[in-house]
C-alpha positions in Angstrom: 153.0 59.2 138.7 150.5 57.3 140.8 148.2 60.2 140.6 148.4 60.2 136.8 147.7 56.5 136.6 144.8 56.9 138.9 143.4 59.7 136.8 143.4 57.6 133.6 142.0 54.5 135.4 138.6 54.3 133.7 137.6 51.0 135.5 136.9 52.8 138.7 133.3 54.1 139.4 132.6 57.6 138.0 132.2 60.3 140.7 130.7 63.7 139.8 132.5 66.6 141.4 131.0 70.1 141.5 133.2 72.9 140.2 133.1 76.5 141.2 132.6 79.3 138.7 135.6 81.2 140.1 137.6 82.5 137.2 134.8 81.8 134.6 133.2 84.8 132.9 129.5 85.3 133.5 127.6 88.1 131.8 125.3 88.9 134.7 123.9 92.0 133.0 122.7 89.9 130.0 121.2 87.3 132.4 119.3 89.9 134.5 118.1 91.7 131.3 116.9 88.4 129.9 114.9 87.7 133.1 113.6 91.2 133.1 112.4 90.9 129.5 110.6 87.6 130.3 108.9 89.3 133.3 107.8 92.3 131.2 106.5 89.9 128.5 104.4 87.9 131.1 103.0 91.1 132.6 102.1 92.4 129.1 100.3 89.2 128.2 98.4 89.3 131.5 97.3 92.9 130.8 96.2 92.0 127.3 94.3 89.0 128.5 92.5 91.1 131.2 91.7 93.8 128.7 90.4 91.2 126.2 88.1 89.7 128.8 86.8 93.1 129.8 86.1 94.1 126.2 84.5 90.8 125.6 82.1 91.1 128.5 81.3 94.7 127.5 80.5 93.7 123.9 78.3 90.8 125.1 76.3 93.2 127.2 75.8 95.6 124.3 74.9 92.8 121.9 72.3 91.5 124.3 70.6 95.0 124.1 70.1 94.6 120.3 66.8 93.5 118.9 67.1 90.1 117.2 63.6 90.3 115.7 63.4 93.5 113.5 62.0 93.8 110.0 63.0 96.2 107.4 59.5 97.5 107.3 60.3 99.1 110.7 63.5 100.7 109.5 63.7 104.0 111.3 64.2 107.3 109.7 67.5 109.3 110.2 66.2 111.1 113.2 64.8 108.0 114.8 68.1 106.2 114.0 70.0 108.8 115.9 67.6 108.7 118.8 68.2 105.0 119.2 71.9 105.6 119.9 71.3 107.8 122.9 72.3 105.0 125.2 75.9 105.0 123.8 78.4 106.1 126.4 80.0 109.5 126.1 83.5 108.0 125.5 82.3 106.5 122.2 83.2 108.6 119.2 80.2 108.3 116.9 80.2 109.4 113.3 76.8 108.8 111.9 76.5 109.3 108.2 73.1 107.8 107.6 71.7 107.9 104.1 68.1 108.8 103.3 65.7 106.0 103.1 64.3 106.6 99.6 66.8 106.3 96.7 66.2 107.8 93.3 68.8 105.5 91.7 65.9 103.0 90.9 64.6 105.3 88.2 67.9 105.5 86.5 68.6 101.8 85.9 66.6 98.8 84.8 65.9 96.5 87.7 63.4 94.2 86.0 65.3 91.1 85.2 65.1 87.3 85.6 67.4 85.6 88.1 69.4 82.6 87.1 67.0 79.8 88.3 69.4 77.1 87.5 71.7 77.9 90.4 71.0 76.0 93.6 70.8 79.1 95.7 67.7 80.3 93.8 65.6 77.7 95.7 66.5 79.5 99.0 66.1 83.1 97.7 63.0 84.0 99.7 64.3 82.3 102.9 67.6 84.2 102.6 65.9 87.6 102.1 63.5 87.0 104.9 66.3 86.1 107.4 68.3 89.1 106.4 65.4 91.5 106.8 64.5 90.0 110.2 67.9 89.5 111.9 71.0 91.7 112.3 73.4 88.9 111.5 72.8 85.9 109.2 75.2 83.0 108.4 74.9 81.5 104.9 76.5 78.1 104.2 76.4 76.9 100.6 78.5 74.6 98.5 81.0 76.0 96.0 79.2 76.8 92.8 75.8 77.4 94.3 75.9 81.1 93.4 76.0 82.7 96.8 78.8 85.1 95.9 77.2 86.6 92.8 73.5 86.2 93.6 73.0 87.2 97.2 74.1 90.9 96.7 71.7 91.1 93.8 68.8 89.5 95.8 69.3 92.2 98.5 69.5 95.0 95.9 66.4 93.8 94.1 64.5 93.5 97.3 65.4 97.1 98.2 64.1 98.1 94.8 60.7 96.6 95.4 60.5 98.5 98.6 62.1 101.7 97.2 64.5 101.8 100.1 68.1 103.0 100.1 70.6 100.2 99.8 74.4 100.2 99.8 76.1 96.8 99.9 79.8 96.0 100.6 80.9 92.5 99.7 84.4 91.5 100.8 86.7 89.0 99.0 89.9 87.7 100.4 91.9 88.4 97.2 92.2 91.2 94.7 91.5 89.1 91.6 88.4 87.6 93.2 86.9 91.1 93.9 87.7 92.2 90.3 86.4 89.1 88.5 83.1 88.9 90.5 82.4 92.6 90.0 82.8 92.1 86.3 80.6 89.0 86.4 77.7 90.7 88.3 77.9 93.8 86.0 77.7 91.5 83.0 74.7 89.7 84.4 72.9 93.0 84.9 74.0 94.3 81.5 75.7 97.3 83.2 78.9 99.1 82.7 81.4 98.2 85.4 81.7 101.1 87.9 78.0 102.2 87.6 75.6 100.3 89.8 78.3 97.7 90.5 81.9 98.6 91.3 85.1 97.3 92.9 88.0 98.6 95.0 91.2 96.8 95.4 94.2 98.5 97.0 94.8 101.7 95.0 92.6 100.6 92.1 89.0 101.8 92.3 86.1 101.7 89.7 83.1 103.2 91.3 80.7 106.1 91.0 78.0 108.0 92.9 75.6 105.4 91.6 77.5 102.4 93.0 75.3 100.3 95.3 77.2 97.0 95.2 80.9 97.4 96.1 83.2 94.4 95.8 86.4 95.0 97.8 89.1 93.2 99.6 89.0 92.6 103.3 91.7 95.1 104.0 89.8 97.9 102.0 86.6 97.5 104.0 88.6 97.3 107.3 90.3 100.6 106.4 86.9 102.2 105.5 85.4 101.2 108.8 88.3 102.4 110.9 88.4 105.7 109.1 84.6 106.3 109.4 84.4 104.8 113.0 81.1 103.4 111.9 79.4 100.9 109.6 76.7 103.3 108.5 78.3 104.0 105.1 76.6 100.7 104.2 73.2 99.1 104.8 74.5 95.6 104.3 78.0 94.1 104.7 78.6 90.6 103.2 81.7 88.8 104.3 82.4 86.1 101.7 84.8 83.2 102.3 84.7 84.0 106.0 86.3 80.6 106.8 89.7 82.0 105.7 90.7 83.1 109.2 93.6 85.4 108.4 94.6 88.3 110.5 92.6 90.9 108.6 89.4 88.8 108.6 89.7 88.2 112.4 90.3 91.9 113.1 87.4 92.8 110.7 85.0 90.5 112.7 86.1 92.2 115.9 85.5 95.7 114.6 82.2 94.8 113.0 80.9 93.2 116.2 81.9 96.3 118.2 80.2 98.8 115.8 77.2 96.6 115.5 76.7 96.8 119.2 77.4 100.5 119.5 77.3 102.9 116.5 75.7 100.9 113.7 72.8 98.9 115.2 70.8 98.8 112.0 73.4 97.5 109.5 72.8 94.0 108.3 75.8 91.5 108.4 75.8 88.4 106.2 78.7 85.8 106.5 79.1 83.3 103.7 81.2 80.3 103.0 81.1 76.7 101.8 83.2 75.2 104.6 82.4 77.5 107.5 82.1 76.3 111.1 78.7 77.7 111.6 78.4 77.1 115.3 81.5 79.2 116.2 80.4 82.2 114.2 76.8 81.9 115.3 78.0 81.9 118.9 80.3 84.8 118.4 77.5 87.0 117.0 75.0 85.9 119.7 72.3 88.6 120.3 70.2 88.5 123.5 71.7 85.1 124.2 70.3 83.8 120.9 72.8 82.6 118.3 72.8 84.1 114.8 70.5 82.2 112.4 72.0 79.8 109.9 70.8 79.3 106.4 72.0 76.2 104.5 71.7 76.2 100.8 70.7 73.0 98.9 73.8 71.0 98.1 72.8 69.9 94.6 75.2 70.7 91.8 74.5 71.5 88.2 77.4 69.2 87.2 79.1 66.4 89.0 82.8 66.4 89.9 84.5 63.0 89.9 87.4 62.4 92.3 90.5 60.4 91.5 93.6 59.6 93.5 97.1 58.3 92.8 95.7 54.8 93.2 93.8 55.3 90.0 96.8 56.5 88.0 98.8 53.2 88.2 99.3 53.1 84.4 101.2 56.4 84.4 102.6 56.0 88.0 104.8 53.1 87.1 107.2 53.6 90.0 104.2 53.8 92.5 105.3 57.2 93.7 103.5 58.2 96.9 104.2 61.2 99.2 105.1 60.5 102.8 102.9 61.8 105.6 105.7 63.4 107.6 107.3 65.0 104.5 105.0 67.4 102.8 106.7 68.1 99.5 106.6 67.4 95.8 109.2 64.9 94.6 110.7 65.0 91.1 108.9 61.8 90.3 105.6 63.3 91.2 106.2 66.2 88.8 106.8 63.6 86.1 103.5 61.8 86.9 101.7 65.2 86.7 103.2 65.9 83.2 102.0 62.5 82.0 98.6 63.2 83.4 98.4 66.5 81.5 99.3 64.6 78.3 96.6 62.0 78.9 94.0 64.6 79.6 94.9 66.4 76.4 94.6 63.2 74.3 91.3 62.4 75.9 89.9 65.8 75.1 91.1 65.6 71.5 89.5 62.2 71.0 86.2 63.5 72.4 86.3 66.5 70.2 86.8 64.3 67.1 83.6 62.3 67.8 81.6 65.3 69.1 78.5 66.3 67.2 79.0 69.9 68.2 82.7 70.7 67.7 84.0 73.8 69.4 87.2 75.8 69.1 87.3 76.4 72.9 89.3 73.8 74.9 88.8 72.8 78.5 91.4 74.2 80.9 93.4 72.5 83.6 93.9 74.0 87.0 96.9 72.8 89.0 97.2 73.7 92.7 100.7 74.1 93.9 101.9 75.3 97.4 104.1 78.2 96.4 105.8 80.4 93.8 108.9 78.2 93.6 106.8 75.1 92.7 104.8 77.2 90.2 108.0 78.3 88.4 109.4 74.8 88.4 106.2 73.4 86.9 106.1 76.2 84.4 109.6 75.3 83.1 108.6 71.7 82.8 105.4 72.5 80.8 107.3 74.8 78.5 109.8 72.0 77.8 106.9 69.7 77.2 105.5 72.1 74.6 108.9 72.1 72.8 109.4 68.3 72.9 105.9 67.1 72.0 102.9 68.1 69.9 100.9 69.1 72.9 99.9 72.7 72.7 99.7 74.2 76.2 99.4 77.7 77.5 100.7 77.7 81.1 99.7 80.7 83.2 100.9 81.6 86.6 98.5 82.7 89.3 100.0 84.0 92.6 99.4 86.9 94.9 102.7 88.5 94.0 101.9 88.6 90.3 100.4 91.8 89.0 96.6 92.2 88.4 97.1 92.4 84.7 98.9 89.1 84.6 96.4 87.5 86.8 93.6 88.5 84.4 95.2 86.3 81.7 93.4 83.2 83.3 90.1 84.5 81.9 91.4 84.7 78.3 91.9 81.8 75.8 94.1 81.3 72.8 92.5 79.2 70.0 94.3 75.9 69.5 96.0 76.0 72.9 94.9 74.3 76.2 95.2 76.7 79.1 97.0 75.2 82.2 96.6 77.5 85.2 99.4 77.1 87.9 97.9 78.5 91.1 98.4 78.6 94.8 95.4 78.7 97.2 94.6 82.1 95.6 92.3 80.2 93.2 90.8 78.1 96.0 87.7 80.2 96.5 85.7 83.0 94.9 87.6 82.9 91.6 85.7 81.0 88.9 87.3 80.3 85.6 84.3 78.9 83.6 86.2 76.6 81.2 88.1 74.7 84.0 87.1 71.1 83.7 90.1 69.4 85.3 91.8 70.1 88.7 95.1 68.6 89.7 95.6 69.0 93.5 98.9 68.2 95.3 97.0 68.7 98.6 99.7 71.0 99.8 99.7 74.6 101.1 102.1 77.0 102.8 101.3 78.8 106.1 103.0 81.6 107.8 104.5 80.3 111.0 105.9 82.6 113.7 108.7 81.5 116.1 107.6 83.0 119.4 111.1 82.9 120.8 112.7 84.9 118.0 109.5 86.6 116.7 110.6 85.5 113.2 108.0 84.5 110.7 108.5 82.1 107.8 106.4 80.1 105.3 106.1 76.4 106.1 104.8 73.8 103.8 102.0 71.7 105.2 99.3 69.3 104.1 96.1 71.0 103.1 92.9 70.3 105.1 90.0 68.5 103.7 88.1 71.8 103.7 90.7 73.3 101.5 90.7 70.3 99.1 87.0 70.4 98.9 87.1 74.1 97.9 89.7 73.3 95.2 87.6 70.5 93.8 84.7 73.0 93.5 86.6 75.0 90.9 85.8 72.3 88.3 82.5 71.3 86.9 81.0 74.8 86.3 80.0 74.4 82.7 80.2 70.6 82.4 81.1 67.6 84.4 84.6 67.8 85.8 87.3 65.8 87.4 89.7 66.4 90.3 93.0 64.4 90.5 94.5 64.4 94.0 98.1 63.5 93.9 97.9 61.4 97.1 96.5 58.0 97.8 92.9 57.7 98.8 93.9 56.1 102.1 96.1 59.0 102.9 93.4 61.6 102.0 90.7 59.9 104.1 92.8 59.0 107.1 95.4 61.7 107.5 94.0 64.9 105.9 92.3 66.7 108.8 
């Protein structure tokens, strides 16, 4: 009894006593297997790191052997081109498919045309062409809407026409709809049928011909072409647009291009373009003879201004002063309500302006709303459809997401008379895609990134606040045909202080 009372006496000091594992079940096989897996993983990471360092040193040595001051006037013939590759080691599998230098395609199409001089990039046309002719790698930084995506491939092709040289240009886009829409735009500017001189290839869809000299394709398509050919020589110029979008395919494409540029394809020109690119990193990565790749910065002037607004400016419709929290990146039901009110206000303003306009038009300005994912798009779609039924506002909501078919994505370029188009998009509409009639952008400043749990190797989408670079790209979607506005659904303080 004394022992029992002593056991339940909680007033005495606590004393820790070690216990043996005798009688307890321990799965020693699982424990040893776990330690073995960790050891194998560490050894594998060490081997990969050593191989990566060896490959990096080898590529730097080969890149230093390239000539960083070559002009297209000195472009060698096919035989001379092959002779310059004699220094490649025997273990390199080289597949040289070099095209002849003179191209008879220039007698088949009309190349005499006037470039769009209103675009900001036109002021830098001669500088861009001179840099591309002189250097193997050129980095082009220009604001959204400056015209780099549509004009630079045409500048290169027209320069080749004046020299009567063969030219085959591949221009990558991060998304299918971007490659398709830009190919159509460039064909229209040159008054050509799509698939003739200008074509596109996205996944299994291809519209090209033997005459195609400008090919717009997705990053994955170009990567597959290079891996299959084991060379870049199917093209004379490779343009990597929106190179700031550092996904897995783009990073791997940069590695492959750098390798072939230093080995099998020394005379292919590489141009990297973006509005928010970190030029120093890319210039250092493509350093030749210890000289960083040249950088061309396009004039930042815009044809039309884009005015920025924040939740602070929407106090009249944000009655409850709804404001997202920094640590909780999501869209609250109240914020959806504020957005619907904003759509109604925009529609009323546009109707009043149309009433007093001296040049009335049947076309209505469109609204582009950036949402983080498909669930948020579907929720906003239901709310807009309900708004159509309950009010006299005539809206045509359209979804834009990577999982949606190409045919449905193309609806964003069509308009219905009497209805205002409201495009509900993820970051797929952030770059390259230009819908000309978009005047208003509503941005929740949110995005979803694929996050991988290293312990379980399980990947999932995680909602995060978008960076300022992303928000800047989104604002550039407005103001293409007239002055535009962007409404960021966060406070100005939050955007300036916390959005990195």
